[in-house]
N, C-alpha and C positions, 0 to 999 in steps of 0.2 A: 255772637248775634249777627255779625256781618254776613255770614254764610247761612244763617237760619238753620243751623245744625248743632246738635250736642253730640260729643263723642266721649267714650270712656272704654276702658278694658272690661271685658266680661268679668264679673266678680266671682265666678265659679273657679277661676284659676286656669281656664283653658288657654288664655292669652289672646283670644280673638278681640279685635277692635269692634265696638258697637257704635253705630252712628244712627241717631234718631233725628229725622227732619222735624223742625219746629214750625207748626202752623195750626190753625184751628181744626184742620182735618187730620192732624197727626199728633205730635206731642206738644205739651206746653211746659216751659221751664219757668220756674219762679225762684227768686232769690230774696230772702228777707233780711239780708245784712249779716246773717250768721251761717245759713245753710242753703243748699240748692235742692229743689224738689223737681222731679220730672214726672209728669203724669200723661197718660195713664201708665199702667204697668208695662214692662218691657219683656217681651217674649222672644228669645233668640231661636226661633223655630227653624231657621236655615242652618244653624250650627249643630254639630254633633251633640254638644252638651244640652241643647234645648232648655237652657236655664230660663227661669221666669221670676221676675222680681220687680219691686218698686224702689225708687231712690227718693227718700224722704229726709229732708234736713241733713244731707250728706251721708246718710246711713242707708245701707242696703237691707231691704226687708224681703226675704224670699217668699214666693208664692208656691202653691202646690204644683207638683209636676203634672203636665197635661199629656194625655195620650194622643195618638195621631188623629183620631176622629175629632176630638175637641179642638186641636190645632187647625184642622181643615175647616171646621165650622167657623172659627173666629177669623180665619183668613178670608173666607167668603163674605162674612158680615162686614169686615173692614173694607173690602173692595166695594161692596154695595154702598156703604156709608160714604166713602170717598167720591164715588160716582155721583151720588145724590148731592153732596156738598158742592162739587164743582159745577153740576148742572144748575143749581140754584144761583151760584155765583155768576155763571155766564149769563143767565137770564137777567139778573140784577144789573150787571154791567151793560148789557145790551139795552135794557130799559133806560138806564141813566144816559146812555149815548143818544138814544132817540129823543129824550127830553131836552138834552142840550141842543140838538139839531133844531128841534121845534122852537125852542126859546130864542135861538139865534135868528130863525127865519121871521120872527115877529118884528124884528128891527130893520128888515130889508125894505 
């Protein structure tokens, strides 16, 4: 949790290390006292294996194999979603900053 990243070896057996950033715009990790769940699914599109799976309560659940077109489409969608998420976040942070400045100026 310190580094906001989860890491594991790819379950297909290729030996690649998989790191998933933890944030509202990426993956979420939950632990219920018994097992770890990582959502959404993990698609290792940049590895030769191109494995696709979920980790639910410490178990790997394989998803269907995606073709190159499907992978390209989801990469584009994820990029759009992240840009939108951070754009909203920047606006909210800027708005909060302005409110703080305005509220401080009332006491001067």
